C-alpha positions as CSV (number, residue, x, y, z in Angstrom):
1,K,26.2,-10.8,-10.1
2,Y,24.0,-10.6,-6.9
3,R,24.1,-12.8,-3.9
4,I,20.9,-12.9,-1.7
5,P,20.9,-14.4,1.6
6,H,18.5,-17.0,3.5
7,I,16.3,-15.1,5.6
8,Q,13.7,-16.6,8.1
9,H,10.0,-15.8,8.1
10,V,9.6,-14.9,11.9
11,P,6.0,-14.9,12.3
12,I,5.0,-13.7,15.6
13,E,3.0,-17.3,16.2
14,P,5.5,-19.9,16.0
15,H,4.6,-23.5,14.4
16,V,2.3,-25.4,16.3
17,A,0.1,-28.5,15.7
18,V,-1.8,-30.9,18.0
19,A,-3.0,-34.3,16.6
20,Q,-5.2,-37.1,18.2
21,V,-6.0,-40.7,16.6
22,E,-9.6,-41.9,17.6
23,D,-10.3,-45.4,18.2
24,S,-12.1,-45.8,14.9
25,G,-8.8,-44.8,13.2
26,G,-9.7,-41.4,12.3
27,I,-7.3,-38.7,12.6
28,T,-7.6,-35.1,13.6
29,L,-4.8,-32.4,13.2
30,W,-5.3,-28.8,14.9
31,G,-2.7,-26.8,13.2
32,S,-1.4,-23.1,12.5
33,S,-1.7,-23.8,8.7
34,Q,-2.0,-22.0,5.5
35,S,-2.8,-25.4,3.8
36,P,-5.3,-27.4,5.7
37,F,-6.6,-29.2,2.6
38,A,-3.1,-29.9,1.1
39,Q,-2.1,-31.1,4.7
40,R,-4.9,-33.2,4.8
41,N,-4.2,-35.0,1.3
42,L,-0.1,-35.3,1.8
43,I,-0.4,-36.7,5.3
44,A,-3.1,-39.3,4.5
45,Q,-1.2,-40.2,1.4
46,A,1.7,-40.4,3.8
47,L,0.1,-42.7,6.2
48,G,-1.6,-45.0,3.5
49,I,-5.3,-43.9,4.6
50,S,-8.0,-42.1,2.8
51,Q,-8.4,-38.5,2.8
52,S,-11.8,-38.9,4.5
53,E,-10.0,-40.2,7.6
54,M,-7.6,-37.3,8.0
55,R,-9.4,-34.0,9.3
56,V,-7.5,-30.9,9.5
57,I,-8.8,-28.0,11.6
58,A,-7.1,-24.5,11.0
59,P,-8.0,-21.8,13.4
60,Y,-6.9,-18.1,12.9
61,V,-3.0,-18.2,12.1
62,G,-0.8,-15.4,13.4
63,G,1.2,-14.7,10.6
64,G,2.8,-17.2,8.3
65,F,4.2,-15.5,5.1
66,G,4.6,-18.8,3.5
67,S,6.1,-20.7,6.0
68,K,3.0,-22.5,7.3
69,A,2.3,-23.5,3.7
70,G,2.2,-27.1,2.6
71,V,3.4,-29.7,5.2
72,S,6.5,-29.4,7.9
73,M,6.5,-30.2,11.6
74,E,2.6,-31.0,11.5
75,S,3.4,-34.5,10.3
76,L,5.7,-35.2,13.2
77,A,2.9,-34.8,15.8
78,V,0.5,-36.9,13.6
79,A,3.3,-39.8,13.6
80,I,3.8,-39.5,17.4
81,A,-0.3,-39.8,17.8
82,T,-0.4,-43.0,15.9
83,K,1.4,-44.5,18.7
84,V,-0.7,-43.3,21.5
85,K,-4.3,-43.6,20.0
86,G,-7.1,-41.7,21.9
87,R,-4.6,-39.3,23.2
88,P,-3.6,-35.9,21.8
89,V,0.0,-35.1,21.1
90,K,1.0,-31.3,20.9
91,L,4.1,-30.2,19.3
92,L,4.9,-26.3,19.7
93,L,8.4,-25.1,18.4
94,T,10.1,-22.4,20.2
95,R,11.6,-19.5,18.5
96,E,15.1,-21.1,18.3
97,E,13.7,-24.3,17.0
98,E,12.0,-22.0,14.2
99,F,15.0,-20.8,12.9
100,F,16.6,-24.4,12.8
101,T,13.9,-26.6,11.4
102,A,11.2,-24.4,9.7
103,F,11.5,-23.5,5.9
104,V,13.5,-20.7,5.3
105,R,13.5,-18.1,2.2
106,Q,16.1,-19.6,-0.6
107,G,19.3,-17.7,-1.1
108,L,20.0,-16.9,-4.6
109,I,23.0,-16.2,-6.8
110,A,21.9,-14.3,-9.7
111,Y,23.8,-13.2,-12.9
112,F,22.2,-10.6,-15.3
113,K,23.2,-9.0,-18.7
114,M,21.2,-6.7,-20.4
115,G,21.5,-4.4,-23.4
116,C,19.7,-1.6,-25.2
117,D,19.8,0.9,-27.9
118,G,20.7,4.4,-27.8
119,D,17.2,5.6,-27.1
120,G,16.9,3.6,-24.6
121,N,14.7,0.5,-25.6
122,L,15.7,-2.9,-24.2
123,L,17.2,-5.2,-27.0
124,A,18.4,-8.3,-25.2
125,M,18.7,-10.1,-21.7
126,E,20.6,-12.9,-20.4
127,N,20.0,-14.2,-16.8
128,K,21.0,-17.3,-14.7
129,F,19.8,-18.1,-11.3
130,Y,21.0,-20.4,-8.9
131,W,18.5,-21.2,-6.1
132,D,19.7,-22.6,-2.9
133,A,17.1,-25.1,-2.4
134,G,18.5,-26.5,0.9
135,A,18.8,-30.2,1.8
136,Y,15.4,-31.2,0.4
137,T,13.4,-29.2,-2.4
138,E,9.8,-28.7,-1.0
139,Y,8.8,-25.6,-3.1
140,G,12.3,-25.2,-4.4
141,V,11.4,-26.1,-7.8
142,N,8.3,-24.3,-8.1
143,I,10.2,-20.9,-7.1
144,T,12.8,-22.0,-9.8
145,R,10.3,-22.0,-12.4
146,A,8.3,-19.0,-11.4
147,S,11.6,-16.6,-11.7
148,G,12.3,-18.3,-15.4
149,Y,8.8,-17.2,-16.6
150,S,9.1,-14.2,-14.8
151,S,13.0,-13.3,-15.6
152,T,12.6,-10.2,-17.5
153,G,10.7,-8.2,-14.7
154,P,8.0,-5.9,-15.9
155,Y,9.5,-5.1,-19.1
156,E,9.2,-5.9,-22.7
157,V,12.4,-7.6,-24.0
158,P,12.5,-8.9,-27.5
159,N,15.3,-11.3,-27.3
160,V,15.7,-13.3,-23.9
161,K,17.8,-16.3,-22.5
162,T,17.2,-17.4,-19.1
163,D,18.5,-20.4,-17.0
164,S,17.2,-21.2,-13.7
165,Y,18.6,-24.0,-11.5
166,C,17.2,-25.5,-8.2
167,V,20.4,-26.5,-6.3
168,Y,20.5,-29.0,-3.5
169,T,22.9,-27.8,-0.7
170,N,23.5,-28.7,3.0
171,H,21.6,-25.4,4.2
172,P,18.2,-25.2,5.6
173,V,15.3,-26.4,3.5
174,G,13.8,-23.4,1.4
175,G,10.4,-22.8,1.3
176,P,7.8,-20.2,-0.1
177,M,8.0,-17.0,1.2
178,R,6.2,-13.5,0.4
179,G,7.0,-12.8,-3.1
180,F,7.8,-16.4,-4.0
181,G,11.3,-15.7,-5.4
182,M,10.2,-12.2,-7.0
183,P,11.8,-10.2,-4.1
184,E,15.2,-11.9,-4.8
185,M,15.2,-11.8,-8.5
186,H,14.1,-8.1,-8.5
187,A,16.8,-7.2,-6.2
188,G,19.6,-7.4,-8.9
189,L,17.4,-7.1,-11.9
190,E,16.1,-3.4,-11.0
191,Q,19.6,-2.5,-9.6
192,C,21.1,-3.5,-13.3
193,I,18.1,-1.6,-15.0
194,D,19.3,1.7,-13.0
195,E,22.8,0.9,-14.1
196,L,21.9,0.6,-17.8
197,A,19.9,4.0,-17.8
198,Q,22.9,5.7,-16.1
199,Q,25.5,4.2,-18.7
200,I,23.4,5.7,-21.7
201,G,22.8,8.9,-19.8
202,M,18.9,8.3,-19.2
203,D,17.1,9.4,-16.3
204,Q,16.1,6.1,-14.6
205,V,12.7,6.8,-14.5
206,E,12.3,7.7,-18.1
207,F,13.9,4.6,-19.0
208,R,11.6,2.6,-17.1
209,R,8.9,4.6,-18.6
210,I,9.8,3.5,-22.2
211,N,10.4,0.0,-21.5
212,C,7.7,-1.0,-18.9
213,L,4.9,-3.4,-19.7
214,K,1.6,-2.1,-21.1
215,E,-1.4,-3.5,-22.3
216,G,-0.7,-5.9,-25.5
217,S,3.1,-6.1,-24.5
218,I,4.7,-9.4,-25.7
219,L,6.1,-11.4,-22.4
220,V,8.9,-13.7,-22.3
221,T,6.2,-16.7,-22.4
222,G,5.2,-15.3,-25.6
223,S,1.8,-14.5,-24.2
224,K,0.3,-10.7,-24.4
225,M,-0.1,-8.8,-21.5
226,H,-3.6,-8.2,-20.2
227,P,-4.7,-4.5,-19.2
228,I,-2.6,-3.1,-16.5
229,G,-1.7,0.3,-14.8
230,L,2.2,-0.1,-14.5
231,S,2.8,3.1,-16.1
232,Q,0.3,5.0,-13.9
233,C,2.1,3.3,-10.7
234,L,5.3,4.6,-12.0
235,E,4.2,8.4,-12.5
236,K,2.3,8.3,-9.1
237,T,5.1,6.9,-7.3
238,A,7.9,9.1,-8.9
239,E,5.8,12.0,-8.2
240,A,5.1,11.1,-4.9
241,I,8.9,10.9,-3.9
242,G,9.8,14.1,-5.6
243,W,11.8,12.5,-8.3
244,G,14.4,14.7,-9.9
245,Q,14.2,17.0,-7.0
246,K,17.3,16.9,-4.8
247,A,17.0,18.0,-1.1
248,E,19.5,18.9,1.2
249,P,20.9,16.3,3.8
250,S,20.0,17.0,7.6
251,A,23.5,17.2,8.7
252,P,27.2,17.8,6.8
253,N,28.1,14.4,7.7
254,K,25.2,12.8,5.7
255,R,24.2,12.0,2.3
256,R,20.9,12.0,0.9
257,G,19.8,9.9,-2.1
258,K,16.3,8.7,-3.9
259,G,16.1,5.1,-5.3
260,L,12.8,3.6,-7.2
261,A,12.1,-0.1,-8.5
262,L,9.2,-1.5,-10.5
263,M,7.9,-5.2,-10.0
264,W,5.6,-7.7,-11.2
265,K,4.3,-11.1,-10.0
266,A,1.8,-13.6,-10.8
267,P,0.1,-16.2,-8.8
268,A,2.7,-19.5,-8.9
269,M,0.2,-22.3,-9.0
270,P,-0.8,-25.2,-10.8
271,P,-3.3,-24.6,-13.6
272,N,-6.2,-26.8,-11.8
273,A,-5.8,-25.1,-8.4
274,G,-9.6,-24.7,-7.4
275,S,-11.6,-22.7,-4.8
276,S,-15.0,-23.4,-3.6
277,A,-17.7,-21.6,-1.2
278,W,-21.1,-22.1,0.3
279,V,-23.7,-19.2,1.2
280,E,-26.4,-20.2,3.8
281,L,-29.0,-18.0,5.0
282,A,-30.9,-18.3,8.5
283,E,-34.6,-17.8,9.7
284,D,-33.4,-14.0,10.4
285,G,-31.9,-13.5,7.1
286,R,-28.4,-13.2,8.0
287,V,-25.8,-15.0,6.1
288,T,-23.2,-17.6,6.7
289,V,-20.1,-17.9,4.4
290,G,-17.9,-21.1,4.3
291,V,-14.8,-20.9,2.5
292,G,-11.5,-23.2,3.0
293,G,-9.0,-20.4,2.7
294,Q,-7.2,-18.8,5.6
295,D,-7.0,-15.6,7.5
296,L,-3.3,-15.0,8.3
297,G,-4.0,-11.2,9.5
298,Q,-4.5,-9.9,5.9
299,G,-8.1,-9.7,6.4
300,A,-9.2,-12.4,4.0
301,F,-12.4,-13.2,6.2
302,T,-13.3,-9.5,5.8
303,V,-13.2,-9.4,2.1
304,V,-15.0,-12.4,1.8
305,A,-18.0,-10.9,3.9
306,Q,-18.0,-8.0,1.7
307,M,-18.1,-9.7,-1.5
308,A,-20.8,-12.2,-0.4
309,A,-22.8,-9.1,0.7
310,G,-22.2,-7.2,-2.4
311,A,-23.3,-10.5,-4.6
312,L,-26.2,-11.2,-2.6
313,G,-27.9,-7.8,-1.6
314,V,-27.4,-7.6,2.0
315,P,-25.8,-5.3,4.3
316,Y,-22.3,-6.4,5.1
317,E,-23.0,-6.5,8.9
318,W,-25.3,-9.6,8.1
319,V,-22.6,-11.8,6.8
320,H,-20.6,-13.9,8.9
321,V,-17.5,-16.5,7.9
322,A,-17.6,-19.8,9.4
323,T,-14.5,-20.5,11.4
324,P,-12.3,-22.3,11.9
325,V,-11.6,-23.9,8.6
326,D,-12.5,-27.6,9.0
327,T,-11.6,-29.8,6.2
328,R,-14.7,-32.0,7.2
329,Y,-17.1,-29.1,6.7
330,S,-15.4,-26.4,5.1
331,P,-15.6,-26.3,1.1
332,Y,-12.3,-27.1,-0.5
333,E,-9.6,-24.4,-1.1
334,W,-6.3,-25.3,-2.7
335,Q,-4.0,-23.2,-0.4
336,T,-3.7,-19.8,1.0
337,V,-0.6,-18.7,-1.1
338,A,0.3,-16.9,-4.2
339,S,-1.7,-13.6,-3.1
340,R,-5.0,-15.6,-4.8
341,L,-7.7,-15.6,-2.2
342,T,-9.2,-12.2,-3.2
343,W,-9.2,-13.3,-6.8
344,S,-9.8,-17.3,-6.8
345,M,-11.6,-17.8,-3.6
346,G,-13.5,-14.3,-4.1
347,N,-14.9,-15.7,-7.4
348,A,-16.0,-18.9,-5.7
349,V,-18.0,-16.7,-2.9
350,V,-19.3,-14.5,-5.7
351,N,-20.5,-17.4,-7.7
352,A,-22.0,-19.0,-4.2
353,A,-23.8,-15.7,-3.5
354,K,-25.3,-15.4,-7.0
355,D,-26.4,-18.9,-6.9
356,A,-28.3,-18.2,-3.5
357,R,-29.4,-14.8,-5.1
358,Q,-30.9,-16.7,-7.9
359,Q,-32.5,-19.2,-6.0
360,I,-34.4,-16.5,-4.1
361,L,-35.3,-14.5,-7.0
362,E,-36.8,-17.5,-8.9
363,M,-38.6,-18.3,-6.0
364,S,-40.1,-14.8,-5.8
365,A,-40.8,-14.4,-9.3
366,E,-42.9,-17.8,-9.3
367,A,-44.7,-17.0,-5.9
368,W,-45.5,-13.2,-7.1
369,D,-46.2,-14.2,-10.7
370,E,-43.8,-11.8,-12.2
371,D,-40.8,-11.6,-14.4
372,L,-37.7,-12.4,-12.9
373,E,-36.0,-9.5,-14.6
374,N,-38.2,-7.0,-12.8
375,L,-37.1,-8.3,-9.3
376,D,-33.9,-7.6,-7.1
377,I,-32.4,-7.9,-3.8
378,L,-31.6,-4.5,-2.2
379,N,-30.3,-4.1,1.4
380,G,-31.9,-7.5,2.4
381,M,-35.2,-7.1,0.7
382,V,-36.6,-8.5,-2.4
383,V,-38.5,-6.1,-4.3
384,S,-40.0,-5.7,-7.5
385,Y,-39.5,-2.7,-9.6
386,K,-42.7,-3.3,-11.6
387,S,-45.4,-3.8,-8.8
388,E,-43.4,-2.2,-6.0
389,R,-43.8,-5.1,-4.0
390,E,-41.3,-6.0,-1.1
391,M,-40.4,-8.6,1.4
392,P,-37.5,-8.9,3.6
393,L,-35.3,-12.2,3.2
394,K,-36.1,-13.6,6.6
395,D,-39.6,-14.3,5.3
396,I,-38.4,-16.2,2.3
397,V,-35.3,-18.0,2.8
398,I,-36.2,-21.1,5.1
399,Y,-39.9,-21.6,4.7
400,G,-40.3,-20.5,1.1
401,L,-43.5,-18.9,-0.3
402,P,-47.0,-19.9,-0.9
403,K,-47.8,-20.4,-4.6
404,P,-49.7,-17.9,-6.6
405,D,-53.0,-19.9,-6.2
406,D,-52.2,-21.0,-2.4
407,Q,-52.2,-24.6,-3.2
408,G,-49.1,-25.2,-1.7
409,W,-45.5,-23.6,-0.8
410,I,-42.6,-23.5,-3.1
411,G,-38.7,-22.9,-2.2
412,G,-37.2,-24.1,1.0
413,P,-33.7,-23.5,2.8
414,V,-31.6,-21.5,0.5
415,I,-28.1,-22.9,0.1
416,G,-25.9,-21.4,-2.5
417,R,-22.8,-23.1,-3.9
418,G,-19.9,-21.8,-6.0
419,K,-16.6,-22.9,-7.4
420,F,-13.8,-21.5,-9.4
421,M,-10.6,-22.8,-11.3
422,P,-9.0,-21.1,-14.1
423,D,-9.4,-23.5,-16.6
424,Y,-8.0,-21.1,-19.3
425,V,-4.4,-21.6,-18.2
426,T,-2.0,-23.2,-20.7
427,G,1.3,-25.0,-20.2
428,L,4.8,-24.1,-21.4
429,D,6.4,-25.7,-24.2
430,P,9.2,-27.7,-22.7
431,E,11.6,-26.9,-25.6
432,T,10.7,-23.1,-26.4
433,G,9.1,-22.0,-23.0
434,Q,6.4,-20.5,-25.0
435,G,2.9,-20.7,-24.0
436,E,-0.5,-18.8,-24.8
437,R,-1.4,-18.0,-21.4
438,A,1.1,-19.6,-18.8
439,V,-0.2,-17.6,-15.8
440,V,-3.7,-16.3,-14.8
441,H,-2.5,-12.6,-14.5
442,Y,0.4,-10.5,-13.0
443,T,0.1,-7.8,-10.4
444,T,2.4,-4.9,-11.1
445,G,3.7,-1.9,-9.1
446,A,6.4,0.7,-8.4
447,Q,8.2,1.8,-4.9
448,A,10.5,4.6,-4.2
449,V,12.4,5.5,-1.1
450,E,14.3,8.6,0.0
451,L,17.0,8.1,2.8
452,E,20.0,9.4,4.3
453,V,23.5,7.5,4.8
454,D,25.7,8.5,7.6
455,L,29.2,9.1,6.5
456,D,30.8,8.6,10.0
457,T,29.0,5.3,10.8
458,G,27.4,3.8,7.6
459,Q,24.2,4.0,9.1
460,I,21.0,4.2,6.8
461,E,17.9,6.0,7.6
462,I,14.8,5.3,5.5
463,L,13.4,9.0,5.6
464,R,10.0,8.3,3.7
465,A,8.8,6.1,1.0
466,A,6.2,5.8,-1.6
467,A,4.4,2.9,-3.5
468,A,1.8,2.2,-6.0
469,F,0.2,-1.0,-7.2
470,D,-2.4,-2.0,-9.5
471,V,-4.9,-4.0,-7.8
472,G,-7.6,-4.3,-10.6
473,K,-10.4,-3.3,-7.9
474,A,-9.7,-2.6,-4.1
475,I,-12.5,-4.3,-2.4
476,N,-11.4,-2.9,0.9
477,P,-9.2,0.3,0.0
478,D,-8.1,0.7,3.8
479,M,-6.8,-2.9,3.7
480,V,-5.1,-2.5,0.5
481,L,-3.2,0.5,1.9
482,T,-2.2,-1.2,4.9
483,Q,-0.8,-4.3,2.9
484,I,1.3,-1.8,0.9
485,E,2.4,-0.3,3.9
486,G,3.3,-3.6,5.8
487,G,4.8,-5.0,2.7
488,F,7.1,-2.2,2.4
489,V,8.3,-2.6,6.1
490,Q,8.8,-6.3,5.7
491,G,11.1,-5.6,2.6
492,M,12.8,-2.6,4.1
493,S,13.9,-5.3,7.3
494,S,15.0,-7.9,4.5
495,A,17.1,-5.0,2.9
496,L,18.6,-3.4,5.7
497,F,18.8,-6.1,8.7
498,E,17.6,-10.0,8.1
499,S,20.2,-12.5,7.2
500,L,20.7,-16.2,8.4
501,I,24.0,-16.7,9.2
502,L,25.4,-20.1,8.3
503,K,28.4,-22.4,9.1
504,D,28.8,-25.6,7.9
505,G,24.8,-25.6,6.9
506,Y,24.2,-24.6,10.9
507,V,22.5,-21.5,11.4
508,Q,24.5,-19.2,13.7
509,N,22.1,-16.7,14.8
510,P,18.7,-18.5,15.7
511,S,17.3,-15.7,17.9
512,F,16.1,-11.9,17.9
513,V,19.4,-11.2,19.6
514,D,21.4,-11.9,16.7
515,Y,18.9,-12.1,14.0
516,R,17.6,-8.5,13.6
517,I,14.5,-7.5,12.1
518,A,12.5,-3.9,11.8
519,T,10.7,-2.6,14.6
520,S,8.5,0.3,15.0
521,S,11.7,2.5,15.6
522,D,13.0,1.8,12.0
523,I,9.6,2.7,10.0
524,P,10.2,6.1,8.1
525,E,7.9,8.9,9.1
526,S,6.1,9.0,5.7
527,I,5.0,5.7,4.0
528,Q,2.7,7.0,1.0
529,A,0.7,3.8,-0.1
530,M,-1.3,4.3,-3.5
531,F,-3.0,1.9,-5.9
532,V,-4.3,2.1,-9.5
533,E,-7.6,0.3,-10.6
534,V,-7.1,-1.2,-14.2
535,P,-10.0,-4.3,-13.9
536,Q,-8.8,-8.0,-14.3
537,D,-10.8,-9.6,-16.8
538,D,-11.2,-12.8,-14.6
539,G,-11.3,-11.2,-11.1
540,P,-14.4,-10.3,-8.9
541,W,-15.4,-6.9,-9.9
542,G,-12.0,-6.9,-11.6
543,A,-9.8,-7.4,-8.6
544,R,-6.7,-9.0,-8.3
545,G,-4.4,-9.8,-5.1
546,V,-1.8,-7.4,-3.7
547,G,-0.7,-9.3,-0.2
548,E,2.9,-10.4,-1.5
549,H,3.8,-7.5,-4.0
550,P,4.6,-4.6,-2.1
551,M,7.7,-6.7,-0.7
552,V,9.1,-7.4,-3.9
553,P,10.8,-3.9,-5.0
554,T,12.1,-2.9,-1.6
555,I,15.5,-4.2,-1.8
556,P,16.1,-2.6,-5.3
557,A,14.8,0.6,-4.5
558,I,16.9,1.0,-1.2
559,A,20.0,-0.1,-3.1
560,N,19.2,2.5,-5.8
561,A,18.8,5.2,-3.3
562,I,22.2,4.1,-1.4
563,Y,23.9,4.5,-4.9
564,D,22.2,7.8,-5.5
565,A,23.5,8.9,-2.0
566,V,26.9,7.9,-2.1
567,G,27.7,6.2,-5.2
568,V,28.6,2.7,-3.9
569,R,26.7,-0.9,-4.8
570,F,26.7,-4.0,-3.1
571,A,26.9,-7.6,-4.0
572,G,23.6,-8.2,-1.8
573,P,21.7,-7.3,1.0
574,P,21.3,-6.8,4.0
575,F,22.8,-3.2,3.7
576,T,23.8,-3.0,7.6
577,A,25.9,0.0,8.8
578,E,29.1,-1.9,9.0
579,K,28.8,-3.3,5.3
580,V,27.9,0.2,4.1
581,Y,30.8,1.8,6.0
582,L,33.5,-0.6,4.9
583,T,32.3,-0.3,1.4
584,M,32.5,3.3,1.4
585,L,36.1,3.1,2.9
586,E,37.2,0.9,0.2
587,A,35.7,3.0,-2.4
588,G,37.6,6.1,-1.1
589,I,34.4,8.1,-0.1
590,V,35.4,8.2,3.6
591,K,38.8,7.8,5.3
């Protein structure tokens, strides 16, 4: 049994919204939002107006981690604005109000029961989850469902029984947070995997090596696993942390340990969550890309520009992403959640760039009287491999080209359009829980830590960390590595420090004085971030998302390392110095 506490998202920018109702009846909302199109739709429905009368403008967001998905306090600003037409109404939450009123990560009580044969092959698993949704269910049911179809973790288990419940309580409202239920679920599951391996006398890495998912593995939903590099992630991480090599502690009063955990996560979303994009070229050949997804600091717009440049055939420096996201002018995007933008919005961007490219090449082929297959766009130039003729885009994309007989012109302004929706996703049978392809794909990975426990104080110091994730294709390798590093730090914060203290449903620690988060002084000297590239069949250049995933395995990796160091386990995080010391005292490890 494991109990995972509520935690707050604590983005550096709190929730803020400005709303204004025009004399015409139209409403404009400016907000720090991950979901401008969802807000347009839901608020319009609530007010009984058409979506075309509701406009949402979403500038760059100063962090969200899920707390700014969907609709929360923004609707209040709109409601007040309807009473003072023509005047803007601004609502900005203080940090204390963030703790009291914004979404929190749901609490979880989880039960795991699993068994294997003498050779270490997993045979059965029985799980039961109770998700603390709070007083209302915003995303609670969706997280409950996601934990059900991912309940085995990244392992092939032939016999599985899982019950996942969403429970109303008098606690703060549970919402989506980075990992969408997977950090909470893996926290207990990966500790049980360690315990089971130890019970049969098998090395924990070897146990995972035997049971982790490979291409063709049968998942709990009955579908087959697509090609993945989880085994490579495990090997890279174990090697990087020096698995099996025991180092001496830095002082006589300290004990050193290593821990490792695997993870998997699929984008949790409806099967018809779509993306769209447009690509427009200007007189100078420069490119503007329109998207409806949001940049929360994860670098989404950088990747959009890279993909548009690569698909169109122009330098990256030529590409500009239209901002802010504006539901009146930006193309539709479901939401910026689920680590789906590089994959879903990326597909739409690539399709839009290819559409623009096709228009340019068809125009050039007709004007030059050449076969289309002989033409290409390279570094902003249309080139012919046959005639070796070339022409810059700026001479083509607005005014077109003269016909071969010079009797008129062809072409005109080039605007490419693209969309993407995963129409191959199937549902789950309500009786059996089986489906051919219940999710679009899974991102998998491994994470390990080496730490020291101070026997005198219970203080934990993370000495180093290593992590590897299969990203399909790293569109921007540097940004992938920094996502892995940042996700580890946020996961470490939730493992060692963070917990909402509740009394009668009321938050008792609504400030950074009493709600501790990791700072730069807590970060280990070494975080070795790595990635594996096994292409995803439905991703742009094989890419899949990795934004949330580095936070998923951190709690169990640290918990397993603590056990390796001092031989104690806990019902749940945070693993504070006080909790660690008292647990060691109770176990007789210290006196």
